[in-house]
C-alpha positions as CSV (number, residue, x, y, z in Angstrom):
1,M,13.9,-2.7,11.7
2,K,12.2,-5.5,9.7
3,A,9.6,-5.9,12.5
4,K,8.9,-2.1,12.4
5,R,8.3,-2.2,8.7
6,Q,6.0,-5.2,9.0
7,L,4.1,-3.4,11.8
8,A,3.9,-0.2,9.7
9,N,2.5,-2.2,6.7
10,F,0.0,-3.9,8.9
11,L,-1.2,-0.6,10.4
12,G,-1.4,0.9,6.9
13,W,-3.7,-1.8,5.7
14,L,-5.7,-1.5,8.9
15,G,-6.2,2.2,8.3
16,F,-7.2,1.6,4.7
17,A,-9.8,-1.0,5.8
18,V,-11.2,1.5,8.4
19,L,-11.6,4.2,5.7
20,V,-13.2,1.8,3.2
21,S,-15.7,0.5,5.7
22,A,-16.6,4.1,6.8
23,S,-17.2,5.1,3.1
24,A,-20.3,2.9,3.1
25,A,-22.0,5.6,5.2
26,E,-20.8,8.4,2.9
27,P,-23.6,10.3,1.2
28,I,-24.2,9.1,-2.4
29,S,-23.4,11.5,-5.2
30,Y,-25.3,11.1,-8.4
31,N,-22.5,12.4,-10.6
32,R,-19.7,10.5,-8.8
33,D,-21.5,7.2,-7.9
34,V,-24.7,6.7,-9.9
35,R,-24.3,8.4,-13.3
36,P,-21.3,6.2,-14.3
37,I,-23.3,3.0,-13.6
38,L,-26.4,4.2,-15.4
39,S,-24.4,5.6,-18.3
40,D,-22.6,2.3,-18.8
41,S,-25.4,-0.1,-18.3
42,C,-28.8,1.7,-18.7
43,F,-28.7,4.8,-20.9
44,H,-28.2,2.9,-24.1
45,C,-31.9,1.7,-23.9
46,H,-33.2,4.4,-21.5
47,G,-31.1,7.4,-22.3
48,P,-31.1,10.5,-24.5
49,D,-30.6,8.6,-27.9
50,Q,-34.1,8.2,-29.4
51,K,-32.7,5.6,-31.9
52,T,-31.7,3.1,-29.3
53,R,-34.3,4.0,-26.6
54,K,-36.6,1.2,-25.5
55,G,-39.5,1.2,-23.0
56,K,-40.6,4.7,-24.0
57,F,-39.0,6.3,-21.0
58,R,-35.7,7.8,-19.9
59,L,-33.6,7.1,-16.8
60,D,-31.4,10.1,-17.4
61,V,-34.4,12.4,-16.8
62,R,-35.7,12.2,-13.2
63,E,-39.2,13.5,-14.0
64,D,-39.6,10.9,-16.7
65,A,-38.3,8.0,-14.6
66,V,-40.6,9.0,-11.7
67,A,-43.6,9.5,-13.9
68,K,-43.2,6.0,-15.4
69,G,-42.9,4.4,-11.9
70,A,-39.4,3.2,-12.6
71,I,-38.1,5.2,-9.7
72,V,-40.2,6.0,-6.6
73,P,-38.0,8.4,-4.5
74,G,-37.5,7.1,-1.0
75,K,-39.2,3.7,-1.8
76,P,-36.8,1.3,-3.6
77,E,-39.2,-1.6,-2.9
78,A,-41.8,0.1,-5.0
79,S,-39.4,1.1,-7.8
80,E,-39.7,-1.0,-10.9
81,F,-36.1,-0.2,-11.7
82,I,-34.9,-1.9,-8.5
83,T,-37.2,-4.8,-9.0
84,R,-35.8,-5.4,-12.5
85,I,-32.1,-5.2,-11.5
86,F,-32.5,-7.5,-8.6
87,T,-34.8,-10.1,-10.2
88,E,-33.3,-13.5,-11.1
89,N,-35.9,-14.0,-13.9
90,P,-33.9,-13.9,-17.2
91,E,-36.9,-12.5,-19.0
92,E,-37.3,-9.6,-16.7
93,V,-33.8,-8.8,-15.5
94,M,-32.1,-5.5,-16.4
95,P,-29.8,-5.0,-18.1
96,P,-31.0,-7.7,-20.4
97,A,-28.7,-10.6,-21.3
98,E,-28.4,-9.5,-24.9
99,S,-26.8,-6.2,-23.8
100,H,-23.8,-8.2,-22.4
101,K,-23.9,-5.8,-19.4
102,T,-24.2,-6.9,-15.8
103,L,-24.4,-5.1,-12.5
104,T,-22.3,-6.2,-9.5
105,T,-24.0,-6.8,-6.1
106,A,-22.3,-3.6,-4.8
107,Q,-23.6,-1.6,-7.7
108,K,-27.2,-2.9,-7.2
109,E,-27.0,-2.1,-3.5
110,L,-25.7,1.4,-4.2
111,L,-28.6,2.1,-6.6
112,R,-31.0,0.8,-4.0
113,R,-29.5,3.1,-1.4
114,W,-29.6,6.0,-3.8
115,I,-33.3,5.7,-4.4
116,A,-33.9,5.1,-0.7
117,S,-32.2,8.4,0.0
118,G,-34.5,10.3,-2.4
119,A,-33.0,9.5,-5.9
120,K,-31.4,13.0,-6.2
121,Y,-30.2,13.8,-9.7
122,E,-27.4,16.4,-10.4
123,K,-26.5,18.4,-13.5
124,H,-23.6,17.0,-15.4
125,W,-20.4,18.4,-13.9
126,A,-19.5,20.2,-17.2
127,Y,-22.6,22.4,-16.8
128,V,-22.0,23.3,-13.1
129,P,-20.1,26.6,-12.7
130,P,-17.0,26.1,-10.6
131,T,-17.0,27.9,-7.3
132,R,-14.0,28.9,-5.2
133,S,-14.0,27.5,-1.6
134,V,-13.6,30.0,1.2
135,L,-10.9,28.8,3.6
136,P,-9.8,30.3,6.9
137,P,-6.7,32.3,6.3
138,T,-4.7,30.2,8.8
139,Q,-5.7,26.8,7.3
140,N,-3.6,24.9,4.8
141,P,-5.7,24.1,1.6
142,I,-4.6,20.5,1.6
143,D,-5.6,20.1,5.2
144,A,-9.0,21.6,4.4
145,L,-9.6,19.0,1.7
146,I,-8.5,16.2,4.0
147,R,-10.8,17.5,6.8
148,Q,-13.7,17.8,4.4
149,R,-13.2,14.2,3.3
150,L,-12.9,13.0,6.9
151,R,-16.2,14.7,7.8
152,G,-17.9,12.9,4.8
153,L,-16.6,9.6,6.2
154,G,-17.9,10.4,9.7
155,L,-14.4,10.7,11.1
156,K,-12.6,13.6,12.8
157,P,-9.0,14.6,13.0
158,C,-7.2,14.2,16.3
159,S,-3.8,15.1,17.7
160,A,-1.0,12.6,17.1
161,G,0.4,13.4,20.5
162,G,3.7,14.6,19.1
163,S,4.5,11.2,17.6
164,A,5.2,12.8,14.2
165,D,8.3,14.8,13.4
166,A,7.9,18.6,13.8
167,G,8.8,19.0,10.1
168,T,6.0,16.7,9.0
169,P,3.2,18.5,7.1
170,A,0.1,19.2,9.2
171,S,-2.0,16.9,7.0
172,L,0.3,14.0,8.0
173,R,0.5,15.0,11.7
174,S,-3.3,14.7,12.0
175,G,-5.0,11.5,12.8
176,W,-8.4,10.0,12.4
177,S,-10.6,9.0,15.2
178,A,-13.2,6.3,14.3
179,A,-15.3,7.1,17.4
180,E,-18.0,8.9,15.4
181,A,-18.2,6.0,12.9
182,G,-19.0,3.6,15.7
183,N,-15.5,2.3,16.2
184,S,-13.4,2.4,19.3
185,G,-9.8,3.7,19.3
186,S,-8.2,5.9,16.7
187,V,-6.0,5.4,13.7
188,L,-3.1,7.9,13.3
189,P,-1.5,8.6,9.9
190,G,1.8,8.6,11.8
191,Q,1.1,4.9,12.3
192,I,-0.1,4.3,8.8
193,A,1.4,4.4,5.3
194,G,1.1,8.2,5.3
195,R,4.2,8.4,7.6
196,R,6.4,7.2,4.8
197,F,5.8,10.5,3.0
198,A,7.1,12.6,5.9
199,T,10.1,14.7,5.1
200,R,13.4,13.3,6.4
């Protein structure tokens, strides 16, 4: 029994690692991924508040950032914004030292990828009217959300081969095949931590 628990825990961490690595290829969302970084580290000096704004341009307005050459969509190497956040020159680096803000390597790389992909901006979620998703009448809403997330990660559901209990929800009886993400083999939720939530 102890060996089975250890194996289940190991496979759970393995499945988590697969999903995390696959998320690197997930399309970048401005509202989800980029806006929080800019809002925390950049908008104080380059945002909507005229009293604190410096450099006479705004990063929260795409047209302004592009017009000033801070962002060159599709060309991070030509974007002054990317040059400034990656430089090691203390006189040029952004955010400046006096702001007591720093960007992690992962955040810098995400911003570079965002500009390389076209630097698409999005309206604040509060101003985007909600829309109801249309689901097939035979599809469980939870399964639909899971499948949508898997597609975003480059994965696809596959049959667990009957390894899960018949009473287990469909979302836990599905598996993930990493073939489309460039991995061999597949990871099944019945083999990961998800199994522990199955009904007894």
